[in-house]
N, C-alpha and C positions, 0 to 999 in steps of 0.2 A: 270803350268807355268804362269808368269805374262802376257805373250802375249795371252795366251788362255783366261784368264779372261777379257782382254781388248777387244778382237775381238769376243768373243762368243755372239751369239744371241739366245734367248730362242726359244724352239721348237714352230712352228706355232700353234696358238690356234685351228685351224681346226683339225690338227693331234691329239692334245690332246683330243679334243672333241670326235673324232672318237674312240680313245682308251677308253675313259670313257663310250661311248655308247655301246662298246663291253664288258663292265664290266670287263675290264682288268686293274687291279691296277698296274701291272708291264708289261713293254715291254722291251725286250733286243734285241739290235742289235749286233750280235756276231762280225762282222767286217764291220765297216762303210766305209772302203776303197773301198769296192765293190759297194757302193751306191754313184753314181756320181751326182745325181740330188737332193740331199737332202740339206736342209739349213746347212750352215757352212761347206760344202763339201771342199772348198779350205782350210779353217782353219784346218780341220781334216787331209788333205793331207800334209799341211806344217808342222804340228807338229806330224805326224804319230799317230794320234788317231786311236785306233782299236775297242775296245768294249765299248758300252754305254748301261747302264741300267737306264731306267726312271721309277720312281714311281710317279704316279699322286697323287696330294693332293686335296681331295674333302671334302667339308663340307656341309651337308644338300643339296646335289645335285649340289652345286656350285663349280666350279673349282677354287681352291685357288692358285695352282702353281704346280711345278714339282720338284722332288728331283732326281738329276742325279749323277750317278757314272761313271767315264770315265777312261779308261786305255790307256796308251801311250806305243808304241813300240811293244806290243805283245797282242794277244787275251787273253781273260780271260773267263773261264767257271765258272759261279757262281753256288755255291752249293745251294740246296733248303734252307739250314739254312741261307746262306748269303742273299738270296732273301727275306726270311722272315724277316731278320733283317732290310734290306733296306725298306721293306714295313712298318715295325713297326716304324722305324725312320721317314718315311714320315707321318705316322699317328700322331706321337708325334709332329712333326713340324707343321702339320696342326692345331692341338689344340693350340699350342703356338701362331701361327699367329692369329687365331680366337680370342683367349683371349686377345692378344695385341691390336687387333682392337677394341674389346669391351671396354677395358680400355681407349683407345684413345677417343672412342665415349663418354664414361662417363666423361672423363676429359673435352672434348669440351662442353658437356652439362652443366657441373658444371661451367666452365668458362663463358658460355653464361648466365647461371642463375645468377652468381655473377654480371655480367655486367648489366643485367636487374634490379637486386636489387639495384645496385649503381645508375642507372639512375632514378629509382623510388624514391630513397632516396633524390636525388638532386631535383627532381620534387616536392616532398613534402616540402623540405626546401624552394624552390622558391615560392611555393604556400603560405606557411606560411608568408614569407617575404611580398608578395603581399597583403595578407590579413591584416597584420599589417599596411602596408602603406595605404591601403584603409580605415581602421579605423581611422588612423591619419588624412587623408584628410577629412573624414566625420566630425571628431571632429573640424577640422579647419573651415570647412564651417558652422557648427553649431555655433561656436564661432563668426564668422564674421556676420552671420545673426542675432544672439542674440544682438550683439553690435549695428548693424544697426537699429534693431527694438527699442532697448532701447534708443539709443542716438538720431539718426536722426528723427525717427518717433515720439519719445517722445517729442522732441523739437517742432515739428510741432503741436502736440496736445496741448502743453503748450501755444504756440503762438495763437492757435485757441481760447483757453479758455480766454486768456488775451484780445483778440480782441472782443470776445463776451461781456466781462465785460465792456470794454470801450464803446461798442455800447449800452449797457443797460443804461449807465449813460448819454447818449446824451439827450439834452433838448427836442427834438422832439419825443422821444421814449414813446409811449403810454403804459398804463398798459397792454393792450393786447399783444403788441410787447414784453414787458418785460417778460410776461409769456412764450411766444414762445422762447425767448432767454434763459430763465431759463431751459426750456425743452432741448434746444440744448446743454447747458452746462452739463446737467445731462447725455445726450447721449455721450458727449465728455468724461466725466469722466469714463463712463462705457467702452468706447472704449480704453481709456488710460490704464485702469486697466487690460483689456483683453490683450492688447499688452504687458504690463509688465509681466503678467503671462506667455505669450507665449515666451517672451525673456528669462525668468528665466528657463523655461522648455527646451529651446534650448541650454542652456549653457553646455559645455562639462563636463563630470564627472571627 
């Protein structure tokens, strides 16, 4: 009855553990009406539940559940064949539940693996984007530095050379001073050439 399904509580775990420790795969209560202090006693009385047969469902020593057969209105004496059938159904149900849990576990593991793979793929894409941006920034800086060396520093070196030439033509410039100025102009030319090479090497590809 619907009321039975709604109000029924599973047997206490301790009772099932005791049954399992006694190596009893099946336990039959011929008439639960005489048992006044068991779980669901009021429900059994209200619905005139009489005989209950419980088959424990165990896998690798762990209690999975219990398969119960309940009669209403009258007692039932189960034949050995019926009890064997109940035990077989409990064993099959146990395997079905264990297999279902294994499949659920595999599905969860597969889902988690897919999530991790997706996160790794996103991380790789972000890393590639950052790497490309870093290269772009480096190229921009190389270009800025190249222009600065070529334009600004080149202008300073040119002004220095012009100033040295003007100074060399001054009336009071002695031959010794002219020689020193020529040396300074040569050094200036070398420095300008080195800066030009450095600026060319810094240009982005």
